[in-house]
Biotite code that builds the C-alpha atoms (Angstrom):
import biotite.structure as struc

atoms = struc.array([
    struc.Atom([89.641, 85.574, 145.988], chain_id="A", res_id=1, res_name="MET", atom_name="CA", element="C"),
    struc.Atom([90.368, 82.032, 144.861], chain_id="A", res_id=2, res_name="LYS", atom_name="CA", element="C"),
    struc.Atom([92.232, 81.592, 141.635], chain_id="A", res_id=3, res_name="ARG", atom_name="CA", element="C"),
    struc.Atom([90.690, 79.211, 139.121], chain_id="A", res_id=4, res_name="PRO", atom_name="CA", element="C"),
    struc.Atom([92.087, 75.738, 139.390], chain_id="A", res_id=5, res_name="GLY", atom_name="CA", element="C"),
    struc.Atom([94.756, 74.528, 136.994], chain_id="A", res_id=6, res_name="THR", atom_name="CA", element="C"),
    struc.Atom([92.336, 72.078, 135.420], chain_id="A", res_id=7, res_name="TRP", atom_name="CA", element="C"),
    struc.Atom([89.810, 74.828, 134.753], chain_id="A", res_id=8, res_name="LEU", atom_name="CA", element="C"),
    struc.Atom([92.459, 76.901, 132.997], chain_id="A", res_id=9, res_name="VAL", atom_name="CA", element="C"),
    struc.Atom([93.546, 73.916, 130.925], chain_id="A", res_id=10, res_name="ILE", atom_name="CA", element="C"),
    struc.Atom([89.932, 73.106, 130.000], chain_id="A", res_id=11, res_name="LEU", atom_name="CA", element="C"),
    struc.Atom([89.295, 76.735, 129.005], chain_id="A", res_id=12, res_name="ALA", atom_name="CA", element="C"),
    struc.Atom([92.375, 76.769, 126.768], chain_id="A", res_id=13, res_name="VAL", atom_name="CA", element="C"),
    struc.Atom([91.429, 73.453, 125.178], chain_id="A", res_id=14, res_name="LEU", atom_name="CA", element="C"),
    struc.Atom([87.852, 74.598, 124.604], chain_id="A", res_id=15, res_name="PHE", atom_name="CA", element="C"),
    struc.Atom([89.021, 77.845, 123.021], chain_id="A", res_id=16, res_name="GLY", atom_name="CA", element="C"),
    struc.Atom([91.404, 75.978, 120.748], chain_id="A", res_id=17, res_name="GLY", atom_name="CA", element="C"),
    struc.Atom([88.681, 73.515, 119.786], chain_id="A", res_id=18, res_name="LEU", atom_name="CA", element="C"),
    struc.Atom([86.301, 76.332, 118.840], chain_id="A", res_id=19, res_name="MET", atom_name="CA", element="C"),
    struc.Atom([88.950, 78.000, 116.667], chain_id="A", res_id=20, res_name="LEU", atom_name="CA", element="C"),
    struc.Atom([89.705, 74.683, 114.997], chain_id="A", res_id=21, res_name="ALA", atom_name="CA", element="C"),
    struc.Atom([86.014, 74.175, 114.221], chain_id="A", res_id=22, res_name="ILE", atom_name="CA", element="C"),
    struc.Atom([85.568, 77.687, 112.798], chain_id="A", res_id=23, res_name="VAL", atom_name="CA", element="C"),
    struc.Atom([88.693, 77.522, 110.629], chain_id="A", res_id=24, res_name="TYR", atom_name="CA", element="C"),
    struc.Atom([88.648, 73.771, 109.936], chain_id="A", res_id=25, res_name="ALA", atom_name="CA", element="C"),
    struc.Atom([88.577, 74.092, 106.148], chain_id="A", res_id=26, res_name="ASP", atom_name="CA", element="C"),
    struc.Atom([91.314, 76.728, 106.052], chain_id="A", res_id=27, res_name="THR", atom_name="CA", element="C"),
    struc.Atom([93.501, 74.706, 108.427], chain_id="A", res_id=28, res_name="ILE", atom_name="CA", element="C"),
    struc.Atom([92.974, 71.570, 106.340], chain_id="A", res_id=29, res_name="ALA", atom_name="CA", element="C"),
    struc.Atom([94.016, 73.392, 103.189], chain_id="A", res_id=30, res_name="LEU", atom_name="CA", element="C"),
    struc.Atom([97.025, 74.928, 104.938], chain_id="A", res_id=31, res_name="SER", atom_name="CA", element="C"),
    struc.Atom([98.235, 71.462, 105.913], chain_id="A", res_id=32, res_name="LEU", atom_name="CA", element="C"),
    struc.Atom([98.417, 70.674, 102.202], chain_id="A", res_id=33, res_name="GLN", atom_name="CA", element="C"),
    struc.Atom([101.002, 73.413, 101.571], chain_id="A", res_id=34, res_name="LYS", atom_name="CA", element="C"),
    struc.Atom([103.865, 70.929, 101.084], chain_id="A", res_id=35, res_name="PRO", atom_name="CA", element="C"),
    struc.Atom([101.782, 69.294, 98.353], chain_id="A", res_id=36, res_name="PHE", atom_name="CA", element="C"),
    struc.Atom([100.743, 72.525, 96.636], chain_id="A", res_id=37, res_name="ALA", atom_name="CA", element="C"),
    struc.Atom([100.651, 72.585, 92.832], chain_id="A", res_id=38, res_name="ALA", atom_name="CA", element="C"),
    struc.Atom([102.935, 75.008, 90.987], chain_id="A", res_id=39, res_name="SER", atom_name="CA", element="C"),
    struc.Atom([102.994, 76.352, 87.427], chain_id="A", res_id=40, res_name="PRO", atom_name="CA", element="C"),
    struc.Atom([104.927, 74.355, 84.860], chain_id="A", res_id=41, res_name="GLY", atom_name="CA", element="C"),
    struc.Atom([108.161, 75.507, 83.170], chain_id="A", res_id=42, res_name="PRO", atom_name="CA", element="C"),
    struc.Atom([106.055, 77.665, 80.833], chain_id="A", res_id=43, res_name="ASP", atom_name="CA", element="C"),
    struc.Atom([104.496, 79.449, 83.815], chain_id="A", res_id=44, res_name="GLY", atom_name="CA", element="C"),
    struc.Atom([101.037, 77.952, 83.262], chain_id="A", res_id=45, res_name="GLU", atom_name="CA", element="C"),
    struc.Atom([98.824, 76.116, 85.732], chain_id="A", res_id=46, res_name="ILE", atom_name="CA", element="C"),
    struc.Atom([95.371, 74.721, 84.953], chain_id="A", res_id=47, res_name="THR", atom_name="CA", element="C"),
    struc.Atom([92.634, 75.129, 87.549], chain_id="A", res_id=48, res_name="ILE", atom_name="CA", element="C"),
    struc.Atom([89.491, 73.036, 87.088], chain_id="A", res_id=49, res_name="LEU", atom_name="CA", element="C"),
    struc.Atom([86.185, 74.422, 88.378], chain_id="A", res_id=50, res_name="LEU", atom_name="CA", element="C"),
    struc.Atom([83.912, 71.514, 89.217], chain_id="A", res_id=51, res_name="ASP", atom_name="CA", element="C"),
    struc.Atom([80.820, 70.902, 91.344], chain_id="A", res_id=52, res_name="ASP", atom_name="CA", element="C"),
    struc.Atom([81.809, 71.982, 93.992], chain_id="A", res_id=53, res_name="PHE", atom_name="CA", element="C"),
    struc.Atom([85.562, 72.148, 94.202], chain_id="A", res_id=54, res_name="GLU", atom_name="CA", element="C"),
    struc.Atom([88.694, 73.578, 92.632], chain_id="A", res_id=55, res_name="PHE", atom_name="CA", element="C"),
    struc.Atom([91.440, 71.274, 91.439], chain_id="A", res_id=56, res_name="SER", atom_name="CA", element="C"),
    struc.Atom([94.119, 71.860, 92.503], chain_id="A", res_id=57, res_name="PRO", atom_name="CA", element="C"),
    struc.Atom([92.878, 73.476, 95.720], chain_id="A", res_id=58, res_name="ALA", atom_name="CA", element="C"),
    struc.Atom([96.313, 74.614, 96.903], chain_id="A", res_id=59, res_name="VAL", atom_name="CA", element="C"),
    struc.Atom([98.603, 76.540, 94.536], chain_id="A", res_id=60, res_name="ILE", atom_name="CA", element="C"),
    struc.Atom([102.101, 77.888, 95.056], chain_id="A", res_id=61, res_name="ARG", atom_name="CA", element="C"),
    struc.Atom([103.622, 80.672, 92.922], chain_id="A", res_id=62, res_name="VAL", atom_name="CA", element="C"),
    struc.Atom([106.732, 82.865, 93.133], chain_id="A", res_id=63, res_name="LYS", atom_name="CA", element="C"),
    struc.Atom([106.643, 86.644, 93.409], chain_id="A", res_id=64, res_name="ALA", atom_name="CA", element="C"),
    struc.Atom([108.206, 88.242, 90.350], chain_id="A", res_id=65, res_name="GLY", atom_name="CA", element="C"),
    struc.Atom([107.227, 85.369, 88.059], chain_id="A", res_id=66, res_name="SER", atom_name="CA", element="C"),
    struc.Atom([104.776, 85.609, 85.174], chain_id="A", res_id=67, res_name="THR", atom_name="CA", element="C"),
    struc.Atom([101.936, 83.128, 85.629], chain_id="A", res_id=68, res_name="VAL", atom_name="CA", element="C"),
    struc.Atom([99.070, 81.999, 83.424], chain_id="A", res_id=69, res_name="ARG", atom_name="CA", element="C"),
    struc.Atom([96.073, 80.737, 85.380], chain_id="A", res_id=70, res_name="PHE", atom_name="CA", element="C"),
    struc.Atom([94.053, 78.610, 82.944], chain_id="A", res_id=71, res_name="ARG", atom_name="CA", element="C"),
    struc.Atom([90.521, 78.305, 84.343], chain_id="A", res_id=72, res_name="LEU", atom_name="CA", element="C"),
    struc.Atom([88.340, 75.503, 82.965], chain_id="A", res_id=73, res_name="ARG", atom_name="CA", element="C"),
    struc.Atom([84.735, 75.075, 84.036], chain_id="A", res_id=74, res_name="ASN", atom_name="CA", element="C"),
    struc.Atom([84.186, 71.320, 83.745], chain_id="A", res_id=75, res_name="VAL", atom_name="CA", element="C"),
    struc.Atom([80.979, 71.361, 85.777], chain_id="A", res_id=76, res_name="SER", atom_name="CA", element="C"),
    struc.Atom([77.265, 71.597, 85.042], chain_id="A", res_id=77, res_name="LEU", atom_name="CA", element="C"),
    struc.Atom([76.908, 75.001, 86.719], chain_id="A", res_id=78, res_name="HIS", atom_name="CA", element="C"),
    struc.Atom([78.186, 78.531, 86.250], chain_id="A", res_id=79, res_name="THR", atom_name="CA", element="C"),
    struc.Atom([81.133, 79.189, 88.571], chain_id="A", res_id=80, res_name="HIS", atom_name="CA", element="C"),
    struc.Atom([83.388, 82.123, 89.348], chain_id="A", res_id=81, res_name="GLU", atom_name="CA", element="C"),
    struc.Atom([86.981, 82.702, 90.401], chain_id="A", res_id=82, res_name="PHE", atom_name="CA", element="C"),
    struc.Atom([87.818, 85.385, 92.968], chain_id="A", res_id=83, res_name="MET", atom_name="CA", element="C"),
    struc.Atom([90.811, 85.763, 95.283], chain_id="A", res_id=84, res_name="ALA", atom_name="CA", element="C"),
    struc.Atom([91.515, 87.774, 98.421], chain_id="A", res_id=85, res_name="GLY", atom_name="CA", element="C"),
    struc.Atom([92.844, 87.553, 101.953], chain_id="A", res_id=86, res_name="GLN", atom_name="CA", element="C"),
    struc.Atom([89.840, 87.252, 104.257], chain_id="A", res_id=87, res_name="GLU", atom_name="CA", element="C"),
    struc.Atom([86.373, 85.783, 103.831], chain_id="A", res_id=88, res_name="VAL", atom_name="CA", element="C"),
    struc.Atom([83.569, 86.843, 106.154], chain_id="A", res_id=89, res_name="HIS", atom_name="CA", element="C"),
    struc.Atom([80.123, 85.387, 106.699], chain_id="A", res_id=90, res_name="ALA", atom_name="CA", element="C"),
    struc.Atom([77.283, 87.890, 107.101], chain_id="A", res_id=91, res_name="GLU", atom_name="CA", element="C"),
    struc.Atom([74.115, 86.297, 108.516], chain_id="A", res_id=92, res_name="ASP", atom_name="CA", element="C"),
    struc.Atom([75.389, 82.908, 107.407], chain_id="A", res_id=93, res_name="GLY", atom_name="CA", element="C"),
    struc.Atom([76.135, 84.127, 103.867], chain_id="A", res_id=94, res_name="VAL", atom_name="CA", element="C"),
    struc.Atom([79.783, 84.092, 102.736], chain_id="A", res_id=95, res_name="TYR", atom_name="CA", element="C"),
    struc.Atom([80.970, 87.372, 101.237], chain_id="A", res_id=96, res_name="GLU", atom_name="CA", element="C"),
    struc.Atom([83.711, 87.642, 98.536], chain_id="A", res_id=97, res_name="PRO", atom_name="CA", element="C"),
    struc.Atom([87.244, 87.944, 99.948], chain_id="A", res_id=98, res_name="PRO", atom_name="CA", element="C"),
    struc.Atom([88.786, 91.285, 100.877], chain_id="A", res_id=99, res_name="GLU", atom_name="CA", element="C"),
    struc.Atom([91.186, 92.836, 100.139], chain_id="A", res_id=100, res_name="PRO", atom_name="CA", element="C"),
    struc.Atom([91.084, 91.719, 96.533], chain_id="A", res_id=101, res_name="ASP", atom_name="CA", element="C"),
    struc.Atom([94.165, 89.898, 95.218], chain_id="A", res_id=102, res_name="PHE", atom_name="CA", element="C"),
    struc.Atom([93.984, 91.640, 91.818], chain_id="A", res_id=103, res_name="PHE", atom_name="CA", element="C"),
    struc.Atom([93.530, 95.153, 93.196], chain_id="A", res_id=104, res_name="GLU", atom_name="CA", element="C"),
    struc.Atom([96.264, 97.534, 92.093], chain_id="A", res_id=105, res_name="GLY", atom_name="CA", element="C"),
    struc.Atom([97.812, 95.107, 89.631], chain_id="A", res_id=106, res_name="LEU", atom_name="CA", element="C"),
    struc.Atom([98.870, 96.262, 86.192], chain_id="A", res_id=107, res_name="GLU", atom_name="CA", element="C"),
    struc.Atom([99.456, 94.415, 82.939], chain_id="A", res_id=108, res_name="ASN", atom_name="CA", element="C"),
    struc.Atom([96.912, 91.699, 83.689], chain_id="A", res_id=109, res_name="VAL", atom_name="CA", element="C"),
    struc.Atom([95.512, 90.016, 80.587], chain_id="A", res_id=110, res_name="GLU", atom_name="CA", element="C"),
    struc.Atom([92.265, 88.046, 80.592], chain_id="A", res_id=111, res_name="VAL", atom_name="CA", element="C"),
    struc.Atom([91.565, 85.941, 77.511], chain_id="A", res_id=112, res_name="GLU", atom_name="CA", element="C"),
    struc.Atom([88.356, 84.018, 76.914], chain_id="A", res_id=113, res_name="ILE", atom_name="CA", element="C"),
    struc.Atom([89.680, 80.947, 75.126], chain_id="A", res_id=114, res_name="VAL", atom_name="CA", element="C"),
    struc.Atom([86.450, 78.985, 74.864], chain_id="A", res_id=115, res_name="LYS", atom_name="CA", element="C"),
    struc.Atom([82.749, 79.419, 75.548], chain_id="A", res_id=116, res_name="GLY", atom_name="CA", element="C"),
    struc.Atom([81.108, 82.332, 77.331], chain_id="A", res_id=117, res_name="MET", atom_name="CA", element="C"),
    struc.Atom([82.544, 84.125, 80.353], chain_id="A", res_id=118, res_name="ALA", atom_name="CA", element="C"),
    struc.Atom([82.163, 87.371, 82.269], chain_id="A", res_id=119, res_name="MET", atom_name="CA", element="C"),
    struc.Atom([85.359, 89.043, 83.515], chain_id="A", res_id=120, res_name="PRO", atom_name="CA", element="C"),
    struc.Atom([84.626, 91.877, 85.944], chain_id="A", res_id=121, res_name="MET", atom_name="CA", element="C"),
    struc.Atom([87.052, 94.388, 87.430], chain_id="A", res_id=122, res_name="GLY", atom_name="CA", element="C"),
    struc.Atom([89.445, 93.966, 84.503], chain_id="A", res_id=123, res_name="PHE", atom_name="CA", element="C"),
    struc.Atom([89.974, 96.723, 81.971], chain_id="A", res_id=124, res_name="GLY", atom_name="CA", element="C"),
    struc.Atom([89.908, 100.496, 81.943], chain_id="A", res_id=125, res_name="HIS", atom_name="CA", element="C"),
    struc.Atom([86.138, 100.834, 82.094], chain_id="A", res_id=126, res_name="ASP", atom_name="CA", element="C"),
    struc.Atom([82.897, 98.933, 82.482], chain_id="A", res_id=127, res_name="GLU", atom_name="CA", element="C"),
    struc.Atom([82.469, 98.666, 78.726], chain_id="A", res_id=128, res_name="GLY", atom_name="CA", element="C"),
    struc.Atom([85.395, 96.250, 78.517], chain_id="A", res_id=129, res_name="GLU", atom_name="CA", element="C"),
    struc.Atom([83.737, 93.680, 80.742], chain_id="A", res_id=130, res_name="GLU", atom_name="CA", element="C"),
    struc.Atom([82.133, 90.636, 79.208], chain_id="A", res_id=131, res_name="GLY", atom_name="CA", element="C"),
    struc.Atom([79.001, 88.729, 80.063], chain_id="A", res_id=132, res_name="MET", atom_name="CA", element="C"),
    struc.Atom([78.280, 85.089, 79.339], chain_id="A", res_id=133, res_name="GLY", atom_name="CA", element="C"),
    struc.Atom([74.898, 84.135, 77.990], chain_id="A", res_id=134, res_name="GLY", atom_name="CA", element="C"),
    struc.Atom([74.273, 81.030, 80.075], chain_id="A", res_id=135, res_name="GLY", atom_name="CA", element="C"),
    struc.Atom([73.007, 80.440, 83.581], chain_id="A", res_id=136, res_name="GLU", atom_name="CA", element="C"),
    struc.Atom([74.063, 82.620, 86.480], chain_id="A", res_id=137, res_name="MET", atom_name="CA", element="C"),
    struc.Atom([73.993, 81.322, 90.011], chain_id="A", res_id=138, res_name="GLY", atom_name="CA", element="C"),
    struc.Atom([72.248, 78.139, 88.992], chain_id="A", res_id=139, res_name="GLY", atom_name="CA", element="C"),
    struc.Atom([69.488, 80.018, 87.113], chain_id="A", res_id=140, res_name="MET", atom_name="CA", element="C"),
    struc.Atom([69.009, 80.564, 83.397], chain_id="A", res_id=141, res_name="GLY", atom_name="CA", element="C"),
    struc.Atom([69.358, 84.081, 82.043], chain_id="A", res_id=142, res_name="MET", atom_name="CA", element="C"),
    struc.Atom([65.645, 84.259, 81.245], chain_id="A", res_id=143, res_name="GLN", atom_name="CA", element="C"),
    struc.Atom([64.866, 83.390, 84.865], chain_id="A", res_id=144, res_name="GLU", atom_name="CA", element="C"),
    struc.Atom([66.786, 86.388, 86.132], chain_id="A", res_id=145, res_name="GLN", atom_name="CA", element="C"),
    struc.Atom([65.035, 89.593, 87.115], chain_id="A", res_id=146, res_name="SER", atom_name="CA", element="C"),
    struc.Atom([65.411, 92.230, 85.796], chain_id="A", res_id=147, res_name="PRO", atom_name="CA", element="C"),
    struc.Atom([67.999, 90.770, 83.409], chain_id="A", res_id=148, res_name="MET", atom_name="CA", element="C"),
    struc.Atom([65.671, 88.136, 81.972], chain_id="A", res_id=149, res_name="GLY", atom_name="CA", element="C"),
    struc.Atom([63.085, 90.777, 81.146], chain_id="A", res_id=150, res_name="GLU", atom_name="CA", element="C"),
    struc.Atom([65.571, 93.286, 79.745], chain_id="A", res_id=151, res_name="MET", atom_name="CA", element="C"),
    struc.Atom([67.415, 90.865, 77.487], chain_id="A", res_id=152, res_name="GLY", atom_name="CA", element="C"),
    struc.Atom([71.107, 91.096, 76.567], chain_id="A", res_id=153, res_name="MET", atom_name="CA", element="C"),
    struc.Atom([70.751, 94.381, 74.649], chain_id="A", res_id=154, res_name="GLU", atom_name="CA", element="C"),
    struc.Atom([69.012, 96.023, 77.588], chain_id="A", res_id=155, res_name="GLY", atom_name="CA", element="C"),
    struc.Atom([71.684, 94.832, 79.988], chain_id="A", res_id=156, res_name="MET", atom_name="CA", element="C"),
    struc.Atom([74.445, 96.181, 77.788], chain_id="A", res_id=157, res_name="GLU", atom_name="CA", element="C"),
    struc.Atom([72.789, 99.580, 77.735], chain_id="A", res_id=158, res_name="GLY", atom_name="CA", element="C"),
    struc.Atom([72.057, 99.725, 81.451], chain_id="A", res_id=159, res_name="GLU", atom_name="CA", element="C"),
    struc.Atom([75.242, 98.129, 82.770], chain_id="A", res_id=160, res_name="MET", atom_name="CA", element="C"),
    struc.Atom([77.819, 98.798, 80.065], chain_id="A", res_id=161, res_name="GLY", atom_name="CA", element="C"),
    struc.Atom([78.375, 95.081, 79.570], chain_id="A", res_id=162, res_name="LEU", atom_name="CA", element="C"),
    struc.Atom([79.196, 93.356, 76.328], chain_id="A", res_id=163, res_name="GLY", atom_name="CA", element="C"),
    struc.Atom([78.719, 89.702, 75.406], chain_id="A", res_id=164, res_name="ALA", atom_name="CA", element="C"),
    struc.Atom([82.178, 88.211, 75.422], chain_id="A", res_id=165, res_name="HIS", atom_name="CA", element="C"),
    struc.Atom([83.119, 84.859, 73.993], chain_id="A", res_id=166, res_name="SER", atom_name="CA", element="C"),
    struc.Atom([86.244, 83.036, 72.885], chain_id="A", res_id=167, res_name="GLU", atom_name="CA", element="C"),
    struc.Atom([89.082, 85.011, 71.358], chain_id="A", res_id=168, res_name="GLY", atom_name="CA", element="C"),
    struc.Atom([88.396, 88.188, 73.303], chain_id="A", res_id=169, res_name="MET", atom_name="CA", element="C"),
    struc.Atom([91.160, 89.713, 75.415], chain_id="A", res_id=170, res_name="VAL", atom_name="CA", element="C"),
    struc.Atom([90.943, 92.333, 78.163], chain_id="A", res_id=171, res_name="MET", atom_name="CA", element="C"),
    struc.Atom([94.005, 93.910, 79.739], chain_id="A", res_id=172, res_name="GLU", atom_name="CA", element="C"),
    struc.Atom([95.006, 95.554, 83.004], chain_id="A", res_id=173, res_name="GLU", atom_name="CA", element="C"),
    struc.Atom([93.084, 95.095, 86.219], chain_id="A", res_id=174, res_name="ALA", atom_name="CA", element="C"),
    struc.Atom([92.538, 98.457, 87.828], chain_id="A", res_id=175, res_name="GLY", atom_name="CA", element="C"),
    struc.Atom([89.620, 97.959, 90.209], chain_id="A", res_id=176, res_name="HIS", atom_name="CA", element="C"),
    struc.Atom([88.983, 95.990, 93.394], chain_id="A", res_id=177, res_name="GLY", atom_name="CA", element="C"),
    struc.Atom([86.765, 92.934, 93.417], chain_id="A", res_id=178, res_name="GLY", atom_name="CA", element="C"),
    struc.Atom([88.060, 91.432, 90.178], chain_id="A", res_id=179, res_name="ALA", atom_name="CA", element="C"),
    struc.Atom([86.481, 88.130, 89.219], chain_id="A", res_id=180, res_name="MET", atom_name="CA", element="C"),
    struc.Atom([85.771, 85.856, 86.278], chain_id="A", res_id=181, res_name="VAL", atom_name="CA", element="C"),
    struc.Atom([82.456, 84.037, 85.896], chain_id="A", res_id=182, res_name="MET", atom_name="CA", element="C"),
    struc.Atom([82.467, 81.054, 83.541], chain_id="A", res_id=183, res_name="LEU", atom_name="CA", element="C"),
    struc.Atom([79.584, 79.189, 81.948], chain_id="A", res_id=184, res_name="ASP", atom_name="CA", element="C"),
    struc.Atom([79.840, 75.368, 81.814], chain_id="A", res_id=185, res_name="PRO", atom_name="CA", element="C"),
    struc.Atom([82.450, 74.266, 79.303], chain_id="A", res_id=186, res_name="GLY", atom_name="CA", element="C"),
    struc.Atom([84.135, 77.677, 79.208], chain_id="A", res_id=187, res_name="SER", atom_name="CA", element="C"),
    struc.Atom([87.852, 78.353, 79.484], chain_id="A", res_id=188, res_name="GLU", atom_name="CA", element="C"),
    struc.Atom([89.639, 81.566, 80.468], chain_id="A", res_id=189, res_name="VAL", atom_name="CA", element="C"),
    struc.Atom([93.336, 82.387, 80.835], chain_id="A", res_id=190, res_name="VAL", atom_name="CA", element="C"),
    struc.Atom([94.515, 85.075, 83.274], chain_id="A", res_id=191, res_name="ILE", atom_name="CA", element="C"),
    struc.Atom([98.106, 86.126, 82.598], chain_id="A", res_id=192, res_name="THR", atom_name="CA", element="C"),
    struc.Atom([99.899, 88.281, 85.151], chain_id="A", res_id=193, res_name="MET", atom_name="CA", element="C"),
    struc.Atom([103.238, 89.027, 86.765], chain_id="A", res_id=194, res_name="THR", atom_name="CA", element="C"),
    struc.Atom([103.030, 88.466, 90.526], chain_id="A", res_id=195, res_name="ILE", atom_name="CA", element="C"),
    struc.Atom([104.400, 91.570, 92.350], chain_id="A", res_id=196, res_name="PRO", atom_name="CA", element="C"),
    struc.Atom([106.463, 91.361, 95.525], chain_id="A", res_id=197, res_name="GLU", atom_name="CA", element="C"),
    struc.Atom([103.744, 93.016, 97.623], chain_id="A", res_id=198, res_name="ASP", atom_name="CA", element="C"),
    struc.Atom([101.461, 90.017, 97.041], chain_id="A", res_id=199, res_name="LYS", atom_name="CA", element="C"),
    struc.Atom([103.689, 87.695, 99.080], chain_id="A", res_id=200, res_name="VAL", atom_name="CA", element="C"),
    struc.Atom([101.502, 85.807, 101.551], chain_id="A", res_id=201, res_name="GLY", atom_name="CA", element="C"),
    struc.Atom([98.565, 83.419, 101.668], chain_id="A", res_id=202, res_name="THR", atom_name="CA", element="C"),
    struc.Atom([95.405, 84.202, 99.711], chain_id="A", res_id=203, res_name="TRP", atom_name="CA", element="C"),
    struc.Atom([92.031, 82.516, 99.497], chain_id="A", res_id=204, res_name="ILE", atom_name="CA", element="C"),
    struc.Atom([90.299, 81.879, 96.193], chain_id="A", res_id=205, res_name="PHE", atom_name="CA", element="C"),
    struc.Atom([86.757, 80.671, 95.769], chain_id="A", res_id=206, res_name="GLY", atom_name="CA", element="C"),
    struc.Atom([83.394, 80.727, 94.043], chain_id="A", res_id=207, res_name="CYS", atom_name="CA", element="C"),
    struc.Atom([80.708, 82.792, 95.777], chain_id="A", res_id=208, res_name="PHE", atom_name="CA", element="C"),
    struc.Atom([77.788, 81.991, 93.505], chain_id="A", res_id=209, res_name="GLN", atom_name="CA", element="C"),
    struc.Atom([74.286, 81.631, 94.971], chain_id="A", res_id=210, res_name="GLU", atom_name="CA", element="C"),
    struc.Atom([75.008, 83.942, 97.927], chain_id="A", res_id=211, res_name="GLU", atom_name="CA", element="C"),
    struc.Atom([78.124, 82.019, 98.888], chain_id="A", res_id=212, res_name="GLY", atom_name="CA", element="C"),
    struc.Atom([76.523, 78.572, 98.756], chain_id="A", res_id=213, res_name="LEU", atom_name="CA", element="C"),
    struc.Atom([79.204, 77.271, 96.383], chain_id="A", res_id=214, res_name="HIS", atom_name="CA", element="C"),
    struc.Atom([81.958, 78.450, 98.737], chain_id="A", res_id=215, res_name="TYR", atom_name="CA", element="C"),
    struc.Atom([80.156, 76.938, 101.718], chain_id="A", res_id=216, res_name="ASP", atom_name="CA", element="C"),
    struc.Atom([79.871, 73.661, 99.804], chain_id="A", res_id=217, res_name="SER", atom_name="CA", element="C"),
    struc.Atom([83.664, 73.442, 99.525], chain_id="A", res_id=218, res_name="GLY", atom_name="CA", element="C"),
    struc.Atom([84.479, 75.443, 96.404], chain_id="A", res_id=219, res_name="MET", atom_name="CA", element="C"),
    struc.Atom([87.534, 77.196, 97.814], chain_id="A", res_id=220, res_name="ARG", atom_name="CA", element="C"),
    struc.Atom([91.304, 77.005, 97.760], chain_id="A", res_id=221, res_name="GLY", atom_name="CA", element="C"),
    struc.Atom([94.560, 78.623, 98.858], chain_id="A", res_id=222, res_name="ILE", atom_name="CA", element="C"),
    struc.Atom([97.020, 80.608, 96.722], chain_id="A", res_id=223, res_name="LEU", atom_name="CA", element="C"),
    struc.Atom([100.479, 80.835, 98.312], chain_id="A", res_id=224, res_name="ILE", atom_name="CA", element="C"),
    struc.Atom([102.753, 83.566, 96.986], chain_id="A", res_id=225, res_name="VAL", atom_name="CA", element="C"),
    struc.Atom([106.359, 83.010, 98.027], chain_id="A", res_id=226, res_name="GLU", atom_name="CA", element="C"),
    struc.Atom([109.195, 85.577, 97.895], chain_id="A", res_id=227, res_name="PRO", atom_name="CA", element="C"),
])
């Protein structure tokens, strides 16, 4: 049996590499920005702007063992969310939230709604400590939602254990997987946490509103946790 020619092998390797580069183009591009990653200031705080449709900065570097305050500001015209994890998968062309969740298993995490309306989820001891903003969700107004628009805020609180949270409210300790914060336009939230050693590595953060359309449109970034 004839062995494939050297050129065929080379072409196969090049084609395979090209396909991988296409699939992971955005992640590779962000990874190349690692030397230029933003870091928290001397006070441990870093501001992350949520715009249409990008995060700024998109690459962040933090140290394990340090206490960090992520100040999230939604400066856009749409509702956006902040989630973080290690891998993002697309199911039937729809991007799913990252797994495993970056906040899973963490203790002593504090989420403060500084301004506007926001909905932290996965933070707190029970569902009743979660908050829900009163503005649009996924590009739609609350009254356009079904069944939420028909139920109204009181009905949602009864069915889902959600409370309307606005500025000045603080929730502590993340104990569940899939933690996220959804912010209405003009809202501001601060997540304060101590980064444990077992979070060392590269994580992806993003907004997965509208069945992942925001993420697909470029609303994603990289969180680098160094030892």
